[in-house]
C-alpha positions as CSV (number, residue, x, y, z in Angstrom):
1,M,-1.9,-17.5,25.7
2,G,-4.3,-19.1,23.2
3,H,-7.5,-18.0,22.0
4,W,-9.2,-21.2,22.9
5,A,-9.3,-20.3,26.7
6,S,-11.6,-17.3,28.2
7,E,-9.5,-17.0,31.3
8,A,-6.0,-19.1,30.2
9,V,-3.1,-18.8,32.5
10,S,-0.3,-20.6,31.2
11,E,2.9,-19.6,33.5
12,M,4.1,-22.2,36.0
13,D,3.0,-21.9,40.0
14,H,6.7,-21.4,41.3
15,D,5.8,-22.4,44.9
16,N,5.1,-26.1,43.5
17,G,6.3,-26.5,40.5
18,Q,3.0,-27.2,39.0
19,Q,0.8,-25.3,36.2
20,Q,-2.2,-23.5,36.9
21,L,-5.3,-24.1,35.9
22,E,-6.7,-23.1,32.3
23,W,-10.4,-22.3,31.9
24,I,-11.8,-23.7,28.8
25,Q,-15.0,-23.6,27.1
26,V,-16.6,-27.5,25.5
27,P,-17.7,-28.0,22.9
28,F,-13.7,-26.8,21.9
29,A,-13.6,-24.4,19.3
30,E,-12.3,-25.5,16.3
31,G,-8.4,-26.6,16.9
32,V,-8.5,-26.5,20.6
33,S,-8.1,-30.2,21.0
34,R,-4.7,-30.0,18.9
35,E,-3.3,-27.4,21.3
36,L,-3.8,-28.7,24.7
37,R,-0.7,-30.6,25.8
38,A,-0.2,-33.7,28.3
39,G,-0.1,-32.0,31.9
40,Q,-2.1,-29.1,31.8
41,R,-4.9,-28.4,34.3
42,L,-8.0,-27.4,33.1
43,L,-11.2,-26.3,34.3
44,L,-14.3,-27.4,31.5
45,S,-17.5,-25.1,31.2
46,G,-20.3,-25.8,28.9
47,V,-21.8,-28.7,27.5
48,I,-20.3,-32.7,27.6
49,Y,-21.8,-36.3,26.6
50,G,-22.2,-38.8,29.1
51,A,-21.8,-42.1,27.5
52,R,-19.7,-45.7,28.5
53,D,-19.6,-49.0,27.0
54,Q,-22.9,-50.3,26.5
55,A,-23.9,-46.9,24.9
56,H,-20.2,-46.8,23.0
57,L,-21.7,-50.2,21.5
58,R,-24.9,-49.2,20.4
59,F,-23.5,-46.0,18.9
60,V,-20.8,-47.9,16.6
61,E,-23.4,-50.3,15.8
62,D,-25.7,-47.2,14.8
63,L,-23.0,-46.0,12.9
64,D,-21.9,-48.9,10.6
65,H,-25.8,-49.5,10.2
66,K,-26.1,-52.6,12.2
67,N,-29.3,-51.5,13.3
68,R,-32.2,-49.6,12.7
69,P,-32.8,-46.9,12.1
70,P,-29.3,-46.5,11.0
71,D,-27.7,-43.2,12.0
72,P,-27.0,-42.6,15.6
73,P,-30.1,-40.8,17.5
74,V,-27.7,-37.8,18.7
75,D,-24.7,-35.8,17.2
76,L,-21.6,-36.3,18.7
77,R,-18.6,-35.0,16.2
78,G,-16.8,-32.1,17.8
79,Q,-17.8,-33.1,20.9
80,V,-16.3,-34.1,24.3
81,I,-17.5,-37.7,25.9
82,Y,-17.4,-38.4,29.9
83,Y,-16.9,-42.1,30.7
84,V,-19.8,-42.0,33.5
85,G,-22.6,-43.5,35.0
86,P,-24.4,-40.9,37.1
87,T,-26.1,-42.0,40.7
88,P,-29.3,-40.8,41.2
89,P,-29.8,-37.2,42.0
90,P,-30.6,-36.0,45.8
91,P,-33.6,-33.6,46.0
92,G,-32.8,-30.6,44.2
93,R,-29.8,-31.7,42.4
94,P,-29.4,-32.7,38.6
95,C,-27.5,-35.7,39.7
96,G,-25.6,-37.5,42.4
97,A,-22.1,-38.7,42.5
98,A,-20.7,-38.6,38.9
99,G,-17.1,-40.1,38.8
100,P,-15.3,-41.8,35.8
101,T,-15.7,-45.6,34.3
102,T,-12.2,-46.9,33.5
103,S,-11.5,-45.8,30.3
104,G,-10.1,-49.2,29.0
105,R,-13.2,-50.7,28.7
106,M,-14.1,-48.0,26.0
107,D,-10.8,-48.9,23.9
108,K,-12.4,-51.2,21.5
109,Y,-15.1,-48.3,20.5
110,T,-12.8,-45.3,20.7
111,P,-10.8,-45.4,17.6
112,R,-14.2,-45.9,15.4
113,M,-15.8,-42.7,17.4
114,L,-12.6,-40.6,16.8
115,E,-13.0,-41.2,13.2
116,Y,-16.2,-40.5,13.6
117,G,-15.7,-36.8,15.2
118,V,-15.6,-37.1,18.4
119,R,-12.8,-34.2,19.5
120,G,-12.5,-35.3,23.5
121,L,-12.3,-38.3,25.7
122,I,-12.8,-38.0,29.6
123,G,-12.2,-40.7,32.1
124,K,-9.5,-42.2,34.5
125,G,-6.7,-44.6,33.4
126,K,-4.6,-45.3,30.9
127,R,-5.5,-46.2,26.7
128,S,-4.4,-49.0,24.5
129,A,-1.7,-47.9,21.8
130,E,-4.4,-47.8,19.4
131,V,-6.5,-45.4,21.0
132,I,-3.2,-43.3,21.3
133,G,-2.7,-43.8,17.3
134,A,-6.3,-42.8,16.9
135,I,-5.8,-39.7,19.1
136,K,-2.8,-38.4,17.2
137,K,-4.4,-39.3,13.7
138,H,-7.9,-37.3,14.3
139,G,-6.2,-34.4,16.5
140,A,-7.8,-35.3,19.9
141,V,-7.4,-35.2,23.1
142,Y,-7.9,-37.6,26.3
143,L,-8.6,-36.1,29.7
144,A,-8.3,-37.5,33.3
145,V,-10.0,-36.9,35.9
146,T,-10.1,-38.1,39.6
147,G,-11.2,-41.7,40.6
148,G,-13.2,-41.9,44.0
149,A,-14.3,-38.1,43.9
150,G,-17.5,-38.8,42.3
151,A,-19.3,-36.5,44.9
152,L,-17.4,-33.6,44.5
153,I,-17.4,-34.2,40.6
154,G,-21.1,-34.2,40.8
155,R,-21.2,-30.6,42.3
156,C,-19.9,-29.5,38.6
157,I,-22.9,-30.7,37.1
158,K,-25.5,-28.3,36.6
159,E,-27.8,-30.0,34.3
160,M,-28.3,-33.5,32.9
161,K,-30.9,-35.3,30.8
162,V,-30.8,-38.4,28.4
163,V,-30.8,-37.5,24.9
164,A,-30.3,-41.0,23.5
165,Y,-30.7,-45.0,24.5
166,P,-33.3,-44.8,27.4
167,D,-33.4,-47.9,27.7
168,L,-30.4,-48.7,29.0
169,G,-30.9,-46.8,31.8
170,P,-27.6,-45.4,33.5
171,E,-25.8,-46.4,30.4
172,A,-27.6,-44.1,28.5
173,V,-26.4,-41.0,26.7
174,Y,-26.5,-37.8,28.6
175,R,-26.1,-34.3,27.6
176,I,-24.4,-32.5,30.5
177,T,-23.8,-29.1,31.3
178,V,-21.0,-28.5,33.3
179,E,-19.2,-25.4,35.1
180,N,-15.5,-25.6,36.5
181,F,-15.2,-29.2,35.9
182,P,-11.6,-30.4,36.5
183,V,-9.5,-32.6,34.5
184,T,-5.8,-33.1,33.7
185,V,-4.8,-33.5,29.8
186,A,-3.5,-37.0,30.0
187,I,-2.5,-37.9,26.4
188,D,-2.5,-35.0,23.6
189,S,-2.6,-35.1,20.1
190,R,1.1,-35.4,19.8
191,G,1.0,-38.7,21.6
192,D,2.4,-37.7,25.0
193,D,1.1,-39.9,27.5
194,L,1.3,-38.3,31.3
195,Y,0.6,-41.9,32.5
196,K,4.4,-42.3,31.3
197,S,5.9,-38.9,31.7
198,G,4.3,-38.2,35.0
199,P,5.8,-41.2,36.9
200,A,9.1,-40.7,34.9
201,Q,9.3,-37.1,36.1
202,Y,8.7,-38.2,39.8
203,R,11.4,-40.6,40.1
204,R,13.6,-37.7,38.7
205,N,12.4,-35.6,41.6
206,A,12.5,-38.0,44.3
207,P,16.0,-38.5,46.1
208,G,15.2,-36.6,48.8
209,A,12.0,-35.2,48.2
210,P,8.7,-36.3,47.6
211,G,9.0,-34.5,44.2
212,T,5.6,-33.2,42.3
213,V,3.7,-35.4,40.0
214,P,2.4,-33.3,37.2
215,G,-1.7,-33.5,37.0
216,A,-3.0,-33.0,40.2
217,F,-6.4,-34.5,39.1
218,L,-4.9,-37.8,37.6
């Protein structure tokens, strides 16, 4: 069991053939993003950052000195970004529903963000070949969460505050404290892609029985 998990369980659940959950601290300790493998099911606790396409556009422009001041207002090197636009919070909660945005909307900005130093990405859906190549090159990882489960995901958020681009409203950059936030490793640092291997395994298991699709959080 890796040093990066506070309570990692790497054995298989023999009742359903799925890997059990692993508890991981975020931001990742050095080298953790390279150790994670496609299909692993994780519970994240710690700090992540929320940002969608408008924030990515502004951030990349700041990185490349197209805006003034030229430097991004928050340091995201080594951090994990969640593609989320949270809804207004109900009384007593830091946010409302907080489901994932389709990750493809960020594809054109992601290689630059990974070059800059972001090490984890959270969203839903497939990524482009260019993004997968950048994930491999920079030793990063793409984590998937279940679309349509925003209300449940919102309960994993313990604190949320705007840290950059407040003029963008729900598209601003948020610092988010999470506890037991469920994700599945969808694309790992070797380029292994669960969106390809998962359906292939399902087809192998399908004759005569439904089989099990790896990554129950996809």
